[in-house]
C-alpha positions, 0 to 999 in steps of 0.5 A: 500499499502506498502512504499519502503525502500532502504538499503543505498548504493542503496539509494545513487546510486539512489540519483546520477541518479536522477541528470541525468534528466532521464524521469519518474524517481520516487520521492525519497521524497516517498522512506525511507532508512534503517538505520543499527544500527551499531555503526561505520558508515563510513562519507559518511554514516553518512552525507547521513542518516543525510541529510535523517532526516534533522539533523543539518549540522555540519563539520563532515558531508560530504556536498555533500553526506549530500544534497544527502540523504535530496532528500529522505523521512526519514530514518527507523530503523529495529525495525520500520519494524519489528513492521509493516512488512505488511507496508514496502518492503526492498530492499537490495543488492544482496547476502548480508545478512547484513541487514537479520542479523540486522533484526534478531538480533533485532527480540526479544520479541514482534518482534520474529515472525514478519517476519514469513510468509514473502516473500524474492524475488531475483532478479538476476543471479545465482551464478557462482563461489565457493564464490558467492555459499557460500555466497548464501547458507548464505543468503538461511540459513538467509532467512529460519531462519527468517521463510520467503519464498524465490523466486528466479527470474532470472535477468541477466545482459547480453544482447542476442547476436541478441539484441547486434548486433541490438543495434550495428547496430542502434547506428551506432558503428564504433569500438568495444573492447569486454572486457568482453567476454571469446570469444571476437574473436568470436565477430568479425565474429558475426558482421563482416557484420556490417562493423565496427572495432573490437579490441580484447585486449591482456594482456600486450599490448597496444591498440592503437585506 
């Protein structure tokens, strides 16, 4: 079986969610954090990673981040992953190739072809603007350089219209304010049979509830 490894940002998010009483939440003590080799880390990252490796606390650390990092089973660096790539699954942020770049820089000598034949699964929505297109192409280039196979799995954060309507009805919403829509006024006609109030924001105007 493979061990799950998270980058620092994702690990920090999960650590906070673990305090919300979510049912069947994973045991963070079974997970590892991918520790970047960059010399300059922000204070919160240094504190978070220090907690994860259970190093002695000092005044330069953020106590809160140190405690959150201590929830994890430890940290792992690029060389550790390259030494035994079959033992790990590395989860990184979408459209981020920084971790891949670091793996490439460390893949020298005995580790040169360590990731050859590996699999990169990207589970997110496709790029929808020029800047994301550029970042996406860079990401795919790094995947090719490392000799990995790319598998896209579409995963959108947008709910289907009928499911949204069903959710609003189930919750018993009295008022809705569309703030992430190209056609907010369409929503009013779509949910008119639910007997709820739809307030469409207008740029520069105060919205009174």
